[in-house]
C-alpha positions as CSV (number, residue, x, y, z in Angstrom):
1,M,180.9,181.2,200.4
2,K,181.8,181.5,203.9
3,K,185.9,181.5,205.1
4,K,185.0,178.2,207.1
5,Q,182.9,176.4,204.2
6,I,186.2,177.3,201.9
7,D,187.9,175.6,204.8
8,I,186.2,172.6,204.8
9,I,185.8,172.2,201.2
10,L,189.6,172.6,201.4
11,T,190.4,169.7,203.6
12,I,188.3,167.4,201.4
13,I,190.2,168.6,198.4
14,V,193.5,168.2,200.0
15,S,192.7,164.5,202.1
16,G,191.1,163.4,199.1
17,L,194.0,163.8,196.6
18,W,196.6,162.3,199.6
19,T,194.6,159.9,199.9
20,L,193.5,158.1,196.7
21,F,196.9,159.1,195.5
22,I,198.4,155.7,196.9
23,P,196.0,153.6,195.1
24,Y,195.7,155.0,191.8
25,L,199.7,154.8,191.4
26,Y,199.1,151.1,193.0
27,Y,195.8,149.8,190.4
28,F,196.8,152.3,187.0
29,S,200.4,153.0,187.0
30,F,203.5,151.3,186.2
31,G,206.9,151.9,184.7
32,M,207.7,155.8,183.7
33,V,204.1,156.9,183.9
34,V,204.7,156.4,188.2
35,F,207.2,159.4,187.6
36,I,204.6,161.4,185.5
37,D,201.7,160.8,187.7
38,F,203.8,161.5,190.8
39,F,205.4,165.2,189.0
40,V,201.9,165.9,187.9
41,F,200.3,165.3,191.2
42,L,202.4,167.3,192.8
43,I,201.9,170.1,190.8
44,I,198.3,170.1,191.4
45,S,198.4,169.1,195.4
46,L,201.4,170.6,196.4
47,P,199.8,174.4,196.2
48,L,196.5,173.3,197.4
49,T,198.2,171.8,200.7
50,I,200.5,174.5,201.2
51,W,197.3,176.7,201.0
52,W,195.6,174.9,202.6
53,L,198.2,175.0,206.1
54,I,198.5,178.6,205.8
55,R,194.7,178.8,206.4
56,L,194.9,176.0,209.4
57,I,197.6,177.8,211.1
58,K,195.9,181.1,210.8
59,R,192.5,179.6,212.2
60,L,194.0,178.0,214.9
61,I,196.2,180.9,215.8
62,K,192.6,182.8,216.0
63,K,191.5,179.5,218.5
64,L,188.3,179.2,215.8
65,K,186.4,175.9,217.0
66,Y,185.9,174.2,214.2
67,S,189.9,174.7,213.3
68,Y,190.7,172.0,215.7
69,Y,188.3,169.3,214.3
70,I,190.0,169.7,210.8
71,L,193.1,169.6,212.3
72,S,191.8,166.6,214.4
73,I,190.7,164.7,210.9
74,S,194.0,165.9,209.4
75,I,196.0,164.3,211.8
76,F,193.6,160.9,211.4
77,L,194.5,160.8,207.8
78,T,197.5,161.4,207.6
79,I,198.4,158.8,209.6
80,F,196.2,156.5,208.0
81,N,197.8,157.2,204.5
82,L,201.0,156.7,206.4
83,L,199.8,152.9,207.0
84,F,197.9,152.2,204.0
85,S,200.9,151.6,202.1
86,E,201.5,149.3,198.9
87,N,201.9,146.4,200.8
88,L,198.7,146.5,202.5
89,I,196.7,147.1,199.3
90,E,198.4,144.3,198.0
91,K,197.4,142.6,200.9
92,L,193.6,143.7,200.4
93,D,193.6,143.4,196.4
94,W,195.0,139.6,197.1
95,K,191.8,139.0,200.1
96,Y,189.1,140.2,197.8
97,Y,189.5,139.8,194.4
98,Y,191.2,136.3,194.8
99,S,187.4,134.7,193.9
100,K,187.1,136.9,190.7
101,R,190.7,135.9,189.9
102,M,189.4,132.5,190.4
103,E,186.4,133.2,188.2
104,I,188.6,134.1,185.5
105,I,191.4,131.0,185.1
106,E,188.1,129.1,185.3
107,K,186.8,131.3,182.6
108,I,190.0,130.5,180.6
109,K,190.3,126.8,180.9
110,L,186.9,126.6,179.4
111,G,187.7,128.8,176.5
112,E,185.3,131.5,177.2
113,L,188.1,134.5,177.3
114,K,189.7,135.3,174.2
115,N,193.4,135.0,174.1
116,E,195.2,136.5,171.7
117,K,199.4,135.8,171.6
118,G,199.0,134.7,175.5
119,K,197.9,137.8,176.2
120,I,193.6,138.8,177.2
121,K,192.6,142.3,177.9
122,L,190.1,141.7,180.9
123,D,187.4,144.4,181.2
124,C,187.1,145.4,185.2
125,F,187.0,148.1,187.2
126,P,189.0,148.4,189.6
127,P,191.5,146.4,187.1
128,I,192.5,142.6,188.1
129,S,195.8,142.9,186.7
130,N,197.3,146.0,187.4
131,G,198.8,148.8,184.9
132,G,196.9,147.7,181.9
133,N,194.3,145.1,182.7
134,E,196.0,142.7,181.2
135,I,196.7,139.0,181.8
136,F,199.3,136.8,180.4
137,V,198.6,132.7,179.8
138,S,200.8,130.4,178.6
139,E,199.8,126.6,178.6
140,D,201.4,123.6,177.9
141,S,201.0,120.0,175.6
142,L,198.5,118.5,178.5
143,G,196.7,121.6,178.7
144,N,198.1,122.9,182.5
145,I,197.9,126.6,182.1
146,T,200.3,129.3,184.1
147,T,198.5,133.0,184.2
148,T,200.2,136.8,185.5
149,F,198.1,139.0,187.2
150,Y,200.4,142.0,187.8
151,I,200.7,144.2,190.4
152,N,203.1,146.3,189.1
153,R,204.6,146.0,186.1
154,G,207.4,147.9,187.2
155,F,210.4,149.7,184.7
156,L,212.3,148.3,182.2
157,D,212.3,144.2,182.9
158,H,211.3,145.0,186.6
159,Y,207.6,143.5,187.8
160,S,205.5,141.7,190.5
161,A,202.7,140.1,190.0
162,F,200.5,136.6,191.3
163,I,200.7,134.1,189.1
164,Y,198.5,130.9,189.1
165,T,200.0,128.1,187.4
166,E,199.4,124.4,187.2
167,R,202.5,123.4,185.3
168,P,204.7,120.9,187.4
169,V,208.1,122.9,185.6
170,D,206.6,126.2,186.8
171,I,205.9,125.0,190.2
172,E,209.5,124.0,190.3
173,Y,210.5,127.1,189.5
174,Y,208.3,129.4,191.9
175,E,208.9,126.9,195.0
176,K,213.2,127.1,194.5
177,R,212.3,131.1,193.9
178,I,210.5,131.3,197.2
179,N,213.6,128.9,198.6
180,E,216.6,131.6,197.0
181,D,214.4,134.3,198.4
182,N,216.6,134.6,201.4
183,G,214.3,136.5,203.4
184,N,212.8,139.3,202.1
185,H,209.2,137.8,201.6
186,T,208.9,139.1,197.4
187,N,208.7,135.7,196.5
188,K,205.8,133.0,198.3
189,K,203.1,130.9,197.6
190,M,199.5,132.5,198.4
191,E,197.5,128.9,198.2
192,K,197.8,126.2,195.9
193,N,198.7,127.1,192.7
194,W,199.2,130.2,193.3
195,Y,202.4,132.4,193.8
196,R,203.1,135.6,194.8
197,V,206.7,136.7,192.7
198,S,208.6,139.6,192.2
199,Y,211.8,140.2,189.6
């Protein structure tokens, strides 16, 4: 295999690893698993990245034309990855999976989803509730439901979630949390009956 082909393949692999890592953490990792995933990711990606950088620097010193293309792509992807933060993914996740979450709410109301002790395991990709694809449902005596879709399952007792609620007591509680947020914007109303909360 030619050096140019190796450089291009290596660029694709390294760029792919760094680009997919944040979405992977967002959707699939939580708690202590985040630290393990990050450690494994570094073990795999760091040596490859260093090897790739050394090769790229050598090609730039030799002023090989394709090395400038690789450098341009790398700079673009670096900027993209810096901007493509967890907050941006969360905003996109809310926007594009809102209707899917509403479908799930309707199925819960109709009794089409099996609720086992307040927990429903969903079968969809990417996960609609991060860190296990489980949602938690509670219901009051009048049939009003509260459903928790996790954004981040967190560590110990910390978590953040999109919460749908029809229960007046819960609505009052979440409205109060928003008012006490002190400008942090970690608790906010997303739509009617929908809240984004962080504990």
